[in-house]
LUMNU-58014 format. One record per residue (C-alpha): residue number from 1; residue in one letter; x, y, z. Coordinates in steps of 0.5 Angstrom, whole numbers, plus 500, padded with zeros to 3 digits. Each point is the difference from the previous one (the first is absolute). Layout:
BEGIN
- NUM / A / X / Y / Z
...
//
This chain:
BEGIN
- 1 / M / 693 / 681 / 258
- 2 / A / 494 / 498 / 505
- 3 / L / 496 / 505 / 502
- 4 / T / 500 / 505 / 505
- 5 / E / 494 / 500 / 504
- 6 / Q / 498 / 507 / 498
- 7 / R / 502 / 498 / 493
- 8 / N / 495 / 494 / 502
- 9 / T / 495 / 504 / 502
- 10 / S / 500 / 504 / 494
- 11 / I / 500 / 495 / 495
- 12 / L / 494 / 496 / 504
- 13 / D / 496 / 506 / 501
- 14 / R / 500 / 502 / 493
- 15 / L / 499 / 492 / 498
- 16 / I / 494 / 501 / 505
- 17 / F / 497 / 505 / 496
- 18 / I / 501 / 497 / 493
- 19 / Y / 497 / 493 / 502
- 20 / G / 498 / 500 / 507
- 21 / E / 501 / 497 / 508
- 22 / E / 499 / 494 / 499
- 23 / M / 505 / 499 / 493
- 24 / A / 505 / 505 / 502
- 25 / P / 505 / 496 / 505
- 26 / Q / 500 / 495 / 496
- 27 / V / 502 / 504 / 493
- 28 / A / 506 / 504 / 505
- 29 / E / 502 / 494 / 502
- 30 / A / 501 / 498 / 492
- 31 / I / 504 / 506 / 498
- 32 / E / 504 / 499 / 507
- 33 / E / 502 / 493 / 497
- 34 / L / 501 / 504 / 493
- 35 / L / 505 / 505 / 502
- 36 / G / 504 / 494 / 505
- 37 / R / 501 / 496 / 493
- 38 / Y / 503 / 507 / 496
- 39 / E / 505 / 501 / 507
- 40 / G / 507 / 502 / 498
- 41 / T / 498 / 499 / 493
- 42 / L / 499 / 507 / 498
- 43 / P / 505 / 505 / 498
- 44 / D / 500 / 507 / 503
- 45 / G / 500 / 506 / 496
- 46 / A / 500 / 508 / 499
- 47 / H / 495 / 503 / 505
- 48 / G / 496 / 507 / 498
- 49 / W / 501 / 504 / 494
- 50 / S / 504 / 507 / 499
- 51 / E / 501 / 505 / 495
- 52 / A / 505 / 495 / 496
- 53 / D / 494 / 496 / 498
- 54 / A / 497 / 499 / 494
- 55 / V / 496 / 495 / 497
- 56 / L / 500 / 496 / 493
- 57 / I / 495 / 496 / 498
- 58 / A / 500 / 495 / 494
- 59 / Y / 498 / 493 / 497
- 60 / G / 505 / 494 / 501
- 61 / D / 501 / 500 / 493
- 62 / S / 498 / 508 / 498
- 63 / I / 508 / 499 / 497
- 64 / L / 502 / 494 / 496
- 65 / G / 507 / 497 / 498
- 66 / E / 504 / 495 / 499
- 67 / N / 499 / 497 / 507
- 68 / P / 494 / 499 / 504
- 69 / P / 496 / 507 / 501
- 70 / L / 501 / 500 / 508
- 71 / E / 507 / 499 / 499
- 72 / T / 500 / 506 / 494
- 73 / L / 495 / 504 / 505
- 74 / G / 506 / 500 / 505
- 75 / R / 506 / 501 / 495
- 76 / F / 496 / 507 / 497
- 77 / L / 499 / 502 / 507
- 78 / R / 507 / 499 / 503
- 79 / E / 503 / 503 / 494
- 80 / R / 496 / 505 / 498
- 81 / V / 496 / 502 / 506
- 82 / G / 504 / 499 / 505
- 83 / D / 498 / 503 / 507
- 84 / S / 495 / 505 / 496
- 85 / I / 495 / 496 / 503
- 86 / S / 500 / 496 / 507
- 87 / F / 494 / 495 / 499
- 88 / V / 497 / 496 / 495
- 89 / H / 494 / 498 / 498
- 90 / I / 500 / 494 / 496
- 91 / L / 492 / 500 / 498
- 92 / P / 497 / 492 / 501
- 93 / F / 506 / 495 / 498
- 94 / Y / 495 / 494 / 501
- 95 / P / 497 / 495 / 495
- 96 / S / 494 / 503 / 498
- 97 / T / 494 / 499 / 496
- 98 / S / 499 / 507 / 498
- 99 / D / 499 / 508 / 502
- 100 / D / 508 / 500 / 498
- 101 / G / 502 / 496 / 506
- 102 / F / 494 / 502 / 505
- 103 / S / 496 / 493 / 499
- 104 / V / 505 / 496 / 504
- 105 / V / 500 / 493 / 499
- 106 / D / 506 / 498 / 506
- 107 / F / 502 / 506 / 505
- 108 / R / 506 / 496 / 502
- 109 / E / 503 / 499 / 493
- 110 / V / 504 / 505 / 495
- 111 / R / 497 / 500 / 492
- 112 / E / 505 / 495 / 497
- 113 / D / 501 / 505 / 494
- 114 / L / 502 / 505 / 505
- 115 / G / 506 / 497 / 504
- 116 / G / 500 / 497 / 507
- 117 / W / 500 / 501 / 508
- 118 / K / 508 / 502 / 499
- 119 / D / 499 / 505 / 495
- 120 / I / 495 / 503 / 505
- 121 / R / 505 / 500 / 506
- 122 / N / 505 / 502 / 496
- 123 / L / 496 / 507 / 498
- 124 / S / 499 / 501 / 508
- 125 / R / 507 / 500 / 501
- 126 / D / 501 / 507 / 496
- 127 / Y / 493 / 503 / 502
- 128 / R / 494 / 499 / 504
- 129 / L / 495 / 495 / 497
- 130 / I / 492 / 502 / 499
- 131 / F / 496 / 493 / 500
- 132 / D / 493 / 500 / 498
- 133 / G / 495 / 496 / 504
- 134 / V / 494 / 499 / 495
- 135 / V / 496 / 498 / 506
- 136 / N / 494 / 502 / 498
- 137 / H / 498 / 494 / 495
- 138 / V / 504 / 494 / 496
- 139 / S / 499 / 498 / 493
- 140 / A / 495 / 495 / 499
- 141 / S / 505 / 495 / 497
- 142 / S / 504 / 501 / 507
- 143 / S / 501 / 494 / 505
- 144 / Y / 496 / 503 / 505
- 145 / M / 494 / 500 / 495
- 146 / K / 502 / 493 / 496
- 147 / A / 500 / 496 / 508
- 148 / F / 493 / 504 / 502
- 149 / A / 497 / 498 / 493
- 150 / L / 502 / 492 / 502
- 151 / G / 497 / 502 / 507
- 152 / D / 506 / 499 / 503
- 153 / P / 499 / 502 / 508
- 154 / A / 505 / 504 / 501
- 155 / R / 498 / 504 / 495
- 156 / E / 492 / 501 / 502
- 157 / G / 498 / 506 / 501
- 158 / F / 505 / 504 / 497
- 159 / F / 496 / 504 / 494
- 160 / V / 494 / 503 / 501
- 161 / A / 494 / 496 / 498
- 162 / M / 493 / 502 / 499
- 163 / D / 493 / 501 / 496
- 164 / P / 502 / 503 / 494
- 165 / R / 492 / 503 / 501
- 166 / T / 503 / 504 / 507
- 167 / D / 499 / 507 / 499
- 168 / T / 507 / 503 / 500
- 169 / S / 499 / 507 / 497
- 170 / A / 503 / 503 / 506
- 171 / V / 507 / 497 / 499
- 172 / L / 505 / 505 / 497
- 173 / R / 502 / 499 / 493
- 174 / T / 506 / 502 / 496
- 175 / R / 499 / 496 / 494
- 176 / N / 495 / 499 / 495
- 177 / L / 499 / 493 / 501
- 178 / P / 495 / 495 / 505
- 179 / L / 502 / 499 / 507
- 180 / L / 498 / 493 / 500
- 181 / H / 503 / 495 / 495
- 182 / E / 498 / 493 / 500
- 183 / Y / 505 / 494 / 501
- 184 / E / 500 / 492 / 500
- 185 / T / 501 / 497 / 505
- 186 / S / 500 / 492 / 503
- 187 / S / 494 / 502 / 503
- 188 / G / 496 / 503 / 495
- 189 / S / 501 / 508 / 497
- 190 / K / 501 / 505 / 505
- 191 / W / 500 / 507 / 499
- 192 / L / 506 / 504 / 503
- 193 / W / 501 / 507 / 501
- 194 / T / 505 / 503 / 495
- 195 / T / 501 / 508 / 502
- 196 / F / 505 / 501 / 493
- 197 / S / 499 / 494 / 495
- 198 / R / 498 / 494 / 499
- 199 / D / 507 / 497 / 501
- 200 / Q / 501 / 503 / 507
- 201 / V / 496 / 497 / 505
- 202 / D / 500 / 504 / 507
- 203 / L / 502 / 497 / 505
- 204 / N / 496 / 499 / 506
- 205 / Y / 503 / 503 / 507
- 206 / A / 494 / 498 / 504
- 207 / N / 503 / 493 / 500
- 208 / P / 507 / 501 / 504
- 209 / A / 503 / 495 / 497
- 210 / V / 501 / 505 / 494
- 211 / L / 503 / 505 / 505
- 212 / L / 505 / 495 / 502
- 213 / E / 502 / 498 / 493
- 214 / I / 501 / 507 / 498
- 215 / L / 504 / 501 / 506
- 216 / D / 504 / 494 / 499
- 217 / V / 501 / 504 / 493
- 218 / L / 502 / 506 / 502
- 219 / L / 505 / 497 / 505
- 220 / F / 503 / 496 / 494
- 221 / Y / 501 / 507 / 495
- 222 / V / 504 / 503 / 507
- 223 / R / 504 / 494 / 499
- 224 / Q / 501 / 501 / 494
- 225 / G / 503 / 507 / 500
- 226 / A / 494 / 504 / 500
- 227 / S / 500 / 507 / 505
- 228 / T / 493 / 502 / 498
- 229 / I / 494 / 497 / 498
- 230 / R / 495 / 503 / 496
- 231 / L / 493 / 498 / 501
- 232 / D / 496 / 500 / 494
- 233 / A / 493 / 501 / 498
- 234 / I / 499 / 500 / 508
- 235 / P / 495 / 504 / 501
- 236 / Y / 494 / 495 / 498
- 237 / L / 504 / 494 / 505
- 238 / W / 493 / 499 / 504
- 239 / K / 493 / 499 / 498
- 240 / A / 493 / 501 / 503
- 241 / L / 495 / 501 / 496
- 242 / G / 496 / 507 / 500
- 243 / T / 506 / 503 / 501
- 244 / S / 505 / 503 / 494
- 245 / C / 505 / 494 / 503
- 246 / A / 505 / 505 / 499
- 247 / H / 504 / 504 / 506
- 248 / L / 497 / 496 / 505
- 249 / P / 502 / 500 / 506
- 250 / Q / 502 / 492 / 501
- 251 / T / 505 / 502 / 494
- 252 / H / 503 / 505 / 503
- 253 / E / 501 / 495 / 507
- 254 / I / 503 / 495 / 496
- 255 / I / 505 / 505 / 497
- 256 / K / 501 / 502 / 507
- 257 / L / 501 / 493 / 501
- 258 / I / 505 / 499 / 495
- 259 / R / 504 / 506 / 503
- 260 / D / 500 / 497 / 507
- 261 / V / 503 / 493 / 497
- 262 / F / 506 / 504 / 496
- 263 / N / 501 / 504 / 507
- 264 / V / 501 / 494 / 503
- 265 / A / 504 / 496 / 494
- 266 / A / 503 / 505 / 496
- 267 / P / 500 / 507 / 503
- 268 / H / 503 / 503 / 494
- 269 / V / 495 / 498 / 495
- 270 / L / 495 / 505 / 497
- 271 / L / 493 / 499 / 498
- 272 / L / 498 / 504 / 494
- 273 / T / 492 / 501 / 499
- 274 / E / 498 / 500 / 492
- 275 / T / 494 / 504 / 501
- 276 / N / 497 / 503 / 494
- 277 / V / 494 / 504 / 503
- 278 / P / 499 / 507 / 502
- 279 / H / 504 / 504 / 504
- 280 / R / 496 / 500 / 507
- 281 / E / 499 / 492 / 499
- 282 / N / 508 / 499 / 498
- 283 / I / 503 / 503 / 506
- 284 / S / 496 / 496 / 505
- 285 / Y / 505 / 495 / 498
- 286 / L / 505 / 503 / 504
- 287 / G / 495 / 497 / 507
- 288 / N / 501 / 504 / 507
- 289 / Q / 507 / 503 / 500
- 290 / G / 503 / 496 / 495
- 291 / D / 497 / 493 / 503
- 292 / E / 498 / 498 / 493
- 293 / A / 504 / 501 / 494
- 294 / Q / 507 / 504 / 500
- 295 / M / 499 / 502 / 493
- 296 / I / 494 / 502 / 495
- 297 / Y / 500 / 502 / 493
- 298 / N / 499 / 507 / 499
- 299 / F / 495 / 499 / 495
- 300 / C / 497 / 507 / 498
- 301 / L / 507 / 503 / 498
- 302 / A / 500 / 497 / 493
- 303 / P / 493 / 502 / 497
- 304 / L / 501 / 507 / 503
- 305 / I / 507 / 501 / 498
- 306 / V / 497 / 498 / 492
- 307 / W / 495 / 506 / 502
- 308 / S / 505 / 505 / 503
- 309 / L / 503 / 500 / 493
- 310 / F / 494 / 498 / 496
- 311 / K / 497 / 507 / 502
- 312 / G / 507 / 504 / 502
- 313 / D / 497 / 500 / 507
- 314 / A / 502 / 497 / 506
- 315 / S / 494 / 502 / 504
- 316 / A / 497 / 494 / 501
- 317 / L / 506 / 497 / 502
- 318 / T / 503 / 506 / 505
- 319 / T / 492 / 499 / 503
- 320 / W / 501 / 493 / 501
- 321 / A / 507 / 499 / 502
- 322 / R / 498 / 505 / 506
- 323 / T / 497 / 494 / 503
- 324 / L / 505 / 496 / 500
- 325 / K / 502 / 498 / 507
- 326 / S / 507 / 498 / 503
- 327 / I / 499 / 493 / 502
- 328 / G / 507 / 498 / 502
- 329 / P / 504 / 498 / 504
- 330 / H / 496 / 493 / 499
- 331 / A / 497 / 500 / 493
- 332 / T / 501 / 503 / 494
- 333 / Y / 498 / 502 / 493
- 334 / L / 502 / 496 / 493
- 335 / N / 500 / 507 / 496
- 336 / I / 498 / 497 / 493
- 337 / T / 498 / 502 / 492
- 338 / A / 500 / 495 / 496
- 339 / T / 501 / 492 / 502
- 340 / H / 498 / 494 / 496
- 341 / D / 492 / 501 / 501
- 342 / G / 497 / 506 / 497
- 343 / I / 499 / 507 / 503
- 344 / G / 494 / 500 / 505
- 345 / M / 495 / 504 / 500
- 346 / R / 496 / 497 / 506
- 347 / P / 505 / 504 / 504
- 348 / V / 498 / 507 / 498
- 349 / E / 492 / 499 / 500
- 350 / E / 499 / 504 / 506
- 351 / I / 506 / 505 / 497
- 352 / L / 499 / 501 / 493
- 353 / S / 493 / 501 / 498
- 354 / E / 496 / 496 / 495
- 355 / S / 501 / 504 / 493
- 356 / E / 507 / 501 / 502
- 357 / R / 501 / 492 / 501
- 358 / A / 497 / 500 / 494
- 359 / E / 505 / 505 / 496
- 360 / L / 506 / 495 / 503
- 361 / V / 496 / 494 / 496
- 362 / Q / 500 / 504 / 494
- 363 / L / 507 / 502 / 501
- 364 / A / 502 / 493 / 501
- 365 / Y / 496 / 498 / 493
- 366 / D / 502 / 506 / 496
- 367 / R / 507 / 498 / 502
- 368 / G / 500 / 493 / 498
- 369 / G / 498 / 497 / 506
- 370 / D / 494 / 496 / 503
- 371 / M / 495 / 500 / 506
- 372 / T / 498 / 494 / 504
- 373 / G / 495 / 501 / 504
- 374 / K / 496 / 498 / 506
- 375 / R / 492 / 497 / 501
- 376 / N / 496 / 504 / 505
- 377 / S / 495 / 497 / 503
- 378 / D / 494 / 503 / 497
- 379 / G / 503 / 497 / 493
- 380 / T / 504 / 507 / 498
- 381 / V / 507 / 499 / 499
- 382 / S / 505 / 506 / 502
- 383 / P / 508 / 500 / 499
- 384 / Y / 505 / 496 / 503
- 385 / E / 506 / 501 / 497
- 386 / L / 503 / 503 / 494
- 387 / N / 504 / 496 / 496
- 388 / I / 506 / 504 / 497
- 389 / S / 508 / 501 / 501
- 390 / Y / 502 / 506 / 505
- 391 / F / 504 / 503 / 494
- 392 / D / 494 / 500 / 496
- 393 / A / 495 / 502 / 505
- 394 / V / 504 / 506 / 501
- 395 / N / 503 / 502 / 494
- 396 / D / 495 / 500 / 494
- 397 / P / 503 / 495 / 493
- 398 / R / 496 / 504 / 496
- 399 / V / 503 / 506 / 502
- 400 / D / 507 / 501 / 497
- 401 / E / 504 / 503 / 504
- 402 / P / 508 / 500 / 501
- 403 / V / 502 / 494 / 505
- 404 / E / 503 / 504 / 505
- 405 / L / 494 / 503 / 502
- 406 / K / 496 / 494 / 500
- 407 / V / 506 / 497 / 505
- 408 / R / 500 / 506 / 505
- 409 / R / 492 / 499 / 500
- 410 / F / 500 / 493 / 501
- 411 / M / 505 / 500 / 505
- 412 / L / 496 / 506 / 503
- 413 / S / 496 / 495 / 501
- 414 / Q / 504 / 496 / 504
- 415 / A / 503 / 504 / 505
- 416 / I / 494 / 502 / 503
- 417 / P / 499 / 493 / 504
- 418 / M / 508 / 501 / 501
- 419 / A / 499 / 507 / 504
- 420 / L / 494 / 498 / 504
- 421 / P / 500 / 496 / 506
- 422 / G / 501 / 492 / 500
- 423 / I / 504 / 495 / 495
- 424 / P / 500 / 502 / 492
- 425 / G / 498 / 493 / 497
- 426 / I / 502 / 500 / 493
- 427 / Y / 497 / 495 / 494
- 428 / I / 506 / 498 / 496
- 429 / H / 497 / 503 / 493
- 430 / S / 500 / 506 / 503
- 431 / L / 507 / 500 / 502
- 432 / L / 502 / 498 / 493
- 433 / G / 495 / 505 / 497
- 434 / S / 495 / 494 / 497
- 435 / R / 494 / 503 / 495
- 436 / S / 494 / 496 / 499
- 437 / D / 500 / 493 / 497
- 438 / H / 495 / 500 / 496
- 439 / D / 502 / 493 / 497
- 440 / G / 500 / 497 / 506
- 441 / V / 493 / 501 / 501
- 442 / R / 498 / 498 / 493
- 443 / R / 504 / 494 / 501
- 444 / T / 497 / 498 / 507
- 445 / G / 493 / 503 / 499
- 446 / R / 501 / 503 / 507
- 447 / A / 500 / 508 / 502
- 448 / R / 505 / 500 / 506
- 449 / S / 505 / 497 / 495
- 450 / I / 501 / 507 / 497
- 451 / N / 505 / 501 / 506
- 452 / R / 503 / 493 / 501
- 453 / Q / 505 / 500 / 494
- 454 / Q / 506 / 494 / 500
- 455 / L / 507 / 503 / 498
- 456 / A / 506 / 497 / 497
- 457 / M / 505 / 501 / 503
- 458 / R / 505 / 501 / 494
- 459 / E / 495 / 505 / 498
- 460 / L / 499 / 504 / 507
- 461 / A / 508 / 500 / 501
- 462 / G / 501 / 503 / 493
- 463 / E / 495 / 505 / 501
- 464 / L / 503 / 502 / 507
- 465 / D / 507 / 501 / 496
- 466 / D / 497 / 505 / 495
- 467 / P / 500 / 507 / 502
- 468 / S / 494 / 502 / 495
- 469 / C / 495 / 494 / 503
- 470 / L / 494 / 503 / 504
- 471 / R / 502 / 494 / 504
- 472 / V / 506 / 502 / 503
- 473 / R / 498 / 507 / 500
- 474 / V / 495 / 498 / 505
- 475 / F / 504 / 495 / 504
- 476 / E / 506 / 505 / 501
- 477 / V / 496 / 505 / 503
- 478 / Y / 496 / 495 / 504
- 479 / R / 506 / 497 / 503
- 480 / G / 504 / 507 / 501
- 481 / M / 493 / 502 / 504
- 482 / L / 500 / 494 / 504
- 483 / H / 508 / 500 / 502
- 484 / L / 499 / 507 / 502
- 485 / R / 493 / 499 / 504
- 486 / R / 504 / 495 / 504
- 487 / Q / 505 / 505 / 503
- 488 / Q / 494 / 505 / 503
- 489 / S / 498 / 498 / 507
- 490 / A / 494 / 505 / 498
- 491 / F / 497 / 494 / 496
- 492 / H / 500 / 495 / 505
- 493 / P / 493 / 497 / 500
- 494 / D / 499 / 502 / 508
- 495 / A / 502 / 507 / 498
- 496 / P / 494 / 506 / 501
- 497 / H / 498 / 503 / 494
- 498 / E / 496 / 506 / 498
- 499 / I / 495 / 501 / 494
- 500 / V / 502 / 508 / 498
- 501 / D / 495 / 503 / 496
- 502 / Y / 504 / 504 / 495
- 503 / G / 494 / 500 / 494
- 504 / P / 497 / 495 / 495
- 505 / A / 506 / 500 / 496
- 506 / V / 504 / 497 / 506
- 507 / F / 500 / 494 / 504
- 508 / A / 505 / 501 / 506
- 509 / V / 502 / 496 / 506
- 510 / R / 504 / 503 / 506
- 511 / R / 504 / 494 / 504
- 512 / T / 503 / 500 / 506
- 513 / N / 505 / 496 / 504
- 514 / A / 500 / 502 / 507
- 515 / E / 506 / 495 / 502
- 516 / S / 505 / 503 / 494
- 517 / G / 496 / 507 / 500
- 518 / Q / 500 / 499 / 492
- 519 / T / 494 / 504 / 497
- 520 / L / 499 / 499 / 493
- 521 / V / 494 / 502 / 495
- 522 / A / 498 / 496 / 494
- 523 / L / 497 / 505 / 495
- 524 / H / 497 / 497 / 493
- 525 / N / 497 / 505 / 495
- 526 / V / 494 / 496 / 497
- 527 / T / 500 / 505 / 494
- 528 / D / 502 / 501 / 493
- 529 / G / 502 / 507 / 502
- 530 / D / 506 / 503 / 504
- 531 / V / 498 / 501 / 508
- 532 / A / 504 / 505 / 504
- 533 / L / 500 / 500 / 507
- 534 / N / 503 / 505 / 506
- 535 / L / 503 / 495 / 506
- 536 / P / 504 / 503 / 504
- 537 / G / 505 / 496 / 504
- 538 / I / 501 / 495 / 495
- 539 / E / 507 / 498 / 499
- 540 / R / 501 / 495 / 493
- 541 / D / 496 / 496 / 496
- 542 / I / 504 / 493 / 501
- 543 / L / 497 / 497 / 494
- 544 / T / 503 / 506 / 496
- 545 / G / 505 / 503 / 504
- 546 / E / 498 / 507 / 499
- 547 / H / 500 / 505 / 506
- 548 / F / 495 / 505 / 502
- 549 / P / 503 / 505 / 504
- 550 / S / 494 / 506 / 499
- 551 / G / 495 / 494 / 500
- 552 / A / 497 / 500 / 493
- 553 / V / 498 / 494 / 498
- 554 / S / 498 / 498 / 493
- 555 / L / 497 / 494 / 497
- 556 / S / 501 / 498 / 493
- 557 / P / 494 / 496 / 497
- 558 / Y / 499 / 494 / 504
- 559 / Q / 506 / 501 / 504
- 560 / V / 502 / 496 / 506
- 561 / R / 503 / 504 / 506
- 562 / W / 503 / 497 / 506
- 563 / L / 502 / 506 / 504
- 564 / I / 504 / 500 / 507
- 565 / L / 500 / 506 / 505
- 566 / E / 505 / 503 / 503
- 567 / P / 502 / 498 / 506
- 568 / P / 499 / 506 / 504
- 569 / L / 492 / 500 / 499
- 570 / L / 500 / 493 / 503
- 571 / Q / 501 / 503 / 506
- 572 / K / 494 / 504 / 500
- 573 / K / 495 / 496 / 503
- 574 / N / 494 / 505 / 497
- 575 / S / 503 / 502 / 493
- 576 / T / 497 / 500 / 494
- 577 / M / 501 / 501 / 492
- 578 / G / 497 / 506 / 497
- 579 / L / 496 / 499 / 493
- 580 / A / 499 / 503 / 494
- 581 / V / 498 / 496 / 494
- 582 / R / 500 / 501 / 493
- 583 / H / 498 / 495 / 495
- 584 / Q / 501 / 501 / 492
- 585 / P / 496 / 496 / 496
- 586 / G / 504 / 496 / 495
- 587 / T / 498 / 498 / 493
- 588 / R / 499 / 494 / 497
//
């Protein structure tokens, strides 16, 4: 595992950029020693991605039963979900003091009430696991903070301390909380940098000892079965007064350095960056031709799909999707709607107008949800995320509609991420058709609890065995679409795409796999009316089995179609599909 001369040069160059020429050689030598300690101890795993991949996102205790939660989750996935998904992102399962796991006390332990590393490794035998690298900050009760407070020389400079009178007004804030908090230490009180909360104290990466410790932690995760590391809150890693302290060059260089280390030690491991920011800033984490993260969240999808269904108009989604660049084969998108967090609003700051974003905020309020704001440098507050279950975000709970229509509308929202280039990312509560958990919000006092309900295994099994239950109606359609999707080579994450404009009622994606020759057109009717299209050369809809010999294709309200083109048409390099659109509005 020793560094080749070329790789050593790459890592050394990055360290020089981060720490300067004098310090860099010592840090490079320490990294070489660290890699030597892990040599021969890291498992290999699957490389890359394909159309068969989908990511399930869940907390270790999303499902509770008689056995430890991680064991219960594994059983549920094996027995109910199977190969519908290939990756499982287990949200932070480490001991924590707040923020549902994101205030980590000990990076190297599994929370005792969830199970143990054995349960994690068992899951890794069936699925590729995504671990959270919560490396921007640690719990105020962590061993790092305790040692720092006691004056331990090994932890000196682990945190960013400064005079509370320092002007930090330029720093980008994502919370309505102070940036600096006071902590007692053996050498008196110190004010430390806290991007998110008093219980989440930021690490100081200007100290190379912090970087080395985190590299050690991440390699330890690979040893325990991680095939992907999700870098949480990564934009805020490096601090430089007078700047926004977000997306700084040193942050990007550290991510590239982590990638370099994995390329040496565990080349199968992927990096996923969590950057809930405007799209232009988000895609910067791919680096130069994929030398940074291999996977980034497609954060714009969640609010734009809600907006499209709310307005019955896919124009904004179509316009934005036309800007999506093909980024394979070295990197790909993770296409999401719901996650454990809310529906991020920052990604659409440059896509939807201020008044349009205000409409989405009002939608969340009207449908029983909430909005979390961020504090701007001028003291104002703007929307950061909408807190609501995705099912209720696209289906107004106040409107009495047939369950079948609600399921169809919701599944359309989930089908769009399946059709776009990248890998679908599915939150467990979307897979199970969960509604907003208002009791959870009342119990915790936290807006994000609305979409973090814990489900009892026995009750969940009963609902999934009851044909009349909403959960099973969503679950069976979802699982069926995932099984069908994994058989279509046109849905390979790297397969080229074209966004086709069939008018505001329809969001359309054309995908072609050059190797297999398969071309597929995915249509999504975002309205409550019927739509008619004239598409010569269509063979059939693989979702329904219908054939269209005349090319006349109809879509009922909120219908999704996956249309396969006839083989003869595939041989015509410059073939086009004709267009004749008719939209008949429906009534609610």
